[in-house]
BADOMI-300210 format. One record per residue (C-alpha): residue in one letter; residue number from 1; x, y, z. Coordinates in steps of 0.5 Angstrom, whole numbers, padded with zeros to 4 digits. Layout:
# residues N
{rec "a" NUM {X Y Z}}
...
***
This chain:
# residues 167
{rec "m" 1 {-0150 -0091 0140}}
{rec "e" 2 {-0152 -0098 0144}}
{rec "n" 3 {-0157 -0097 0150}}
{rec "i" 4 {-0155 -0099 0157}}
{rec "l" 5 {-0158 -0105 0159}}
{rec "i" 6 {-0161 -0106 0166}}
{rec "h" 7 {-0161 -0113 0169}}
{rec "p" 8 {-0168 -0115 0169}}
{rec "f" 9 {-0169 -0120 0174}}
{rec "e" 10 {-0168 -0120 0182}}
{rec "p" 11 {-0163 -0125 0185}}
{rec "i" 12 {-0167 -0132 0186}}
{rec "i" 13 {-0164 -0133 0194}}
{rec "f" 14 {-0167 -0136 0200}}
{rec "e" 15 {-0165 -0136 0207}}
{rec "d" 16 {-0163 -0143 0207}}
{rec "s" 17 {-0159 -0142 0200}}
{rec "e" 18 {-0152 -0145 0201}}
{rec "i" 19 {-0149 -0144 0194}}
{rec "l" 20 {-0149 -0138 0190}}
{rec "i" 21 {-0149 -0139 0182}}
{rec "l" 22 {-0147 -0133 0178}}
{rec "g" 23 {-0147 -0132 0171}}
{rec "t" 24 {-0145 -0125 0167}}
{rec "f" 25 {-0151 -0122 0164}}
{rec "p" 26 {-0158 -0125 0162}}
{rec "s" 27 {-0158 -0127 0155}}
{rec "i" 28 {-0163 -0124 0149}}
{rec "k" 29 {-0167 -0130 0150}}
{rec "s" 30 {-0167 -0130 0158}}
{rec "f" 31 {-0169 -0122 0157}}
{rec "e" 32 {-0175 -0125 0152}}
{rec "n" 33 {-0177 -0131 0157}}
{rec "n" 34 {-0176 -0126 0163}}
{rec "f" 35 {-0172 -0131 0167}}
{rec "y" 36 {-0165 -0134 0168}}
{rec "y" 37 {-0162 -0139 0163}}
{rec "s" 38 {-0167 -0139 0158}}
{rec "h" 39 {-0164 -0140 0152}}
{rec "p" 40 {-0167 -0147 0150}}
{rec "k" 41 {-0160 -0150 0148}}
{rec "n" 42 {-0157 -0147 0155}}
{rec "q" 43 {-0155 -0153 0159}}
{rec "f" 44 {-0156 -0150 0166}}
{rec "w" 45 {-0162 -0153 0168}}
{rec "d" 46 {-0160 -0160 0165}}
{rec "i" 47 {-0154 -0160 0169}}
{rec "l" 48 {-0157 -0158 0175}}
{rec "s" 49 {-0163 -0164 0174}}
{rec "i" 50 {-0157 -0169 0173}}
{rec "i" 51 {-0153 -0167 0179}}
{rec "f" 52 {-0159 -0167 0184}}
{rec "n" 53 {-0162 -0173 0180}}
{rec "d" 54 {-0169 -0169 0180}}
{rec "k" 55 {-0174 -0167 0174}}
{rec "k" 56 {-0172 -0162 0170}}
{rec "p" 57 {-0176 -0156 0171}}
{rec "d" 58 {-0180 -0153 0166}}
{rec "s" 59 {-0183 -0147 0168}}
{rec "i" 60 {-0181 -0141 0172}}
{rec "e" 61 {-0185 -0143 0178}}
{rec "k" 62 {-0182 -0150 0178}}
{rec "k" 63 {-0175 -0147 0177}}
{rec "i" 64 {-0175 -0143 0183}}
{rec "n" 65 {-0178 -0149 0187}}
{rec "f" 66 {-0172 -0153 0184}}
{rec "l" 67 {-0167 -0148 0187}}
{rec "k" 68 {-0170 -0147 0193}}
{rec "r" 69 {-0171 -0155 0194}}
{rec "h" 70 {-0163 -0155 0193}}
{rec "k" 71 {-0161 -0149 0197}}
{rec "i" 72 {-0158 -0145 0191}}
{rec "a" 73 {-0159 -0138 0189}}
{rec "l" 74 {-0158 -0135 0182}}
{rec "w" 75 {-0156 -0128 0180}}
{rec "d" 76 {-0151 -0125 0175}}
{rec "t" 77 {-0144 -0121 0176}}
{rec "v" 78 {-0146 -0115 0172}}
{rec "c" 79 {-0152 -0110 0173}}
{rec "e" 80 {-0151 -0105 0167}}
{rec "c" 81 {-0148 -0106 0161}}
{rec "k" 82 {-0148 -0105 0153}}
{rec "r" 83 {-0149 -0110 0148}}
{rec "n" 84 {-0144 -0109 0143}}
{rec "k" 85 {-0147 -0114 0138}}
{rec "g" 86 {-0154 -0117 0137}}
{rec "n" 87 {-0152 -0123 0140}}
{rec "s" 88 {-0151 -0126 0148}}
{rec "r" 89 {-0144 -0127 0148}}
{rec "d" 90 {-0140 -0125 0154}}
{rec "d" 91 {-0135 -0122 0149}}
{rec "n" 92 {-0140 -0117 0146}}
{rec "l" 93 {-0141 -0114 0153}}
{rec "e" 94 {-0138 -0107 0155}}
{rec "i" 95 {-0139 -0107 0163}}
{rec "i" 96 {-0142 -0101 0166}}
{rec "k" 97 {-0144 -0103 0173}}
{rec "p" 98 {-0143 -0110 0177}}
{rec "c" 99 {-0148 -0112 0181}}
{rec "p" 100 {-0148 -0111 0189}}
{rec "i" 101 {-0146 -0118 0191}}
{rec "e" 102 {-0143 -0116 0197}}
{rec "k" 103 {-0149 -0113 0200}}
{rec "l" 104 {-0153 -0119 0198}}
{rec "l" 105 {-0148 -0124 0201}}
{rec "k" 106 {-0148 -0120 0208}}
{rec "q" 107 {-0156 -0121 0207}}
{rec "y" 108 {-0155 -0128 0206}}
{rec "p" 109 {-0150 -0131 0211}}
{rec "n" 110 {-0152 -0138 0210}}
{rec "i" 111 {-0148 -0138 0203}}
{rec "k" 112 {-0142 -0142 0203}}
{rec "k" 113 {-0140 -0143 0196}}
{rec "l" 114 {-0139 -0138 0190}}
{rec "a" 115 {-0139 -0141 0183}}
{rec "v" 116 {-0139 -0137 0177}}
{rec "t" 117 {-0141 -0140 0170}}
{rec "s" 118 {-0137 -0136 0165}}
{rec "r" 119 {-0130 -0133 0165}}
{rec "l" 120 {-0132 -0126 0165}}
{rec "a" 121 {-0136 -0127 0171}}
{rec "e" 122 {-0130 -0129 0174}}
{rec "r" 123 {-0126 -0123 0172}}
{rec "v" 124 {-0132 -0118 0174}}
{rec "l" 125 {-0132 -0122 0181}}
{rec "k" 126 {-0124 -0121 0182}}
{rec "k" 127 {-0124 -0114 0179}}
{rec "h" 128 {-0129 -0111 0183}}
{rec "f" 129 {-0130 -0116 0189}}
{rec "s" 130 {-0123 -0119 0190}}
{rec "f" 131 {-0124 -0119 0198}}
{rec "l" 132 {-0129 -0124 0197}}
{rec "t" 133 {-0124 -0129 0196}}
{rec "l" 134 {-0122 -0128 0203}}
{rec "h" 135 {-0128 -0131 0205}}
{rec "f" 136 {-0130 -0136 0199}}
{rec "s" 137 {-0127 -0140 0195}}
{rec "l" 138 {-0129 -0138 0188}}
{rec "i" 139 {-0131 -0144 0184}}
{rec "y" 140 {-0131 -0144 0176}}
{rec "l" 141 {-0136 -0148 0173}}
{rec "p" 142 {-0136 -0150 0166}}
{rec "s" 143 {-0140 -0146 0162}}
{rec "p" 144 {-0147 -0149 0161}}
{rec "s" 145 {-0148 -0144 0154}}
{rec "p" 146 {-0149 -0148 0148}}
{rec "l" 147 {-0142 -0144 0145}}
{rec "n" 148 {-0138 -0149 0150}}
{rec "a" 149 {-0139 -0155 0146}}
{rec "r" 150 {-0132 -0158 0148}}
{rec "m" 151 {-0135 -0162 0153}}
{rec "k" 152 {-0141 -0166 0153}}
{rec "l" 153 {-0147 -0165 0158}}
{rec "n" 154 {-0145 -0171 0162}}
{rec "e" 155 {-0138 -0169 0163}}
{rec "k" 156 {-0141 -0162 0165}}
{rec "a" 157 {-0145 -0165 0170}}
{rec "k" 158 {-0140 -0169 0173}}
{rec "k" 159 {-0135 -0163 0173}}
{rec "w" 160 {-0140 -0159 0176}}
{rec "k" 161 {-0142 -0164 0182}}
{rec "e" 162 {-0135 -0165 0183}}
{rec "l" 163 {-0133 -0158 0184}}
{rec "l" 164 {-0139 -0156 0188}}
{rec "q" 165 {-0138 -0162 0192}}
{rec "l" 166 {-0144 -0165 0191}}
{rec "m" 167 {-0142 -0172 0192}}
***
């Protein structure tokens, strides 16, 4: 029987954060490296560095500072789950408990935009927090995962910038 996995990180959020980007659940590599979007082939940090025309952060401390500088908060939609196979694909997750996103948003009223980086994260939000769509428009960002090979890095960055209206 698979063990229940508990989300290992606190949300990264600041008083002046304006955009909350939500993934589904940390990858195996993110667990190992103790931070969000830590798989070496995940393009999350590359995309952000392109759209903000800023140096790609290369340490946890620099990533946190990068997020603060650009008023971005990070978290995930799932706080407890089972991983049914030995890889990080969302379709291998059995969701047990969503993260308390409503509580977080009440604590940080400066958040103006909610964005998700996966279809599963989007489904979790719509299922468990459908009322949030009354207050926020939910933005689906093309997945930064290496599994999303349909789009090239620059295409993803252009789409993220457009969707987040960072013109």
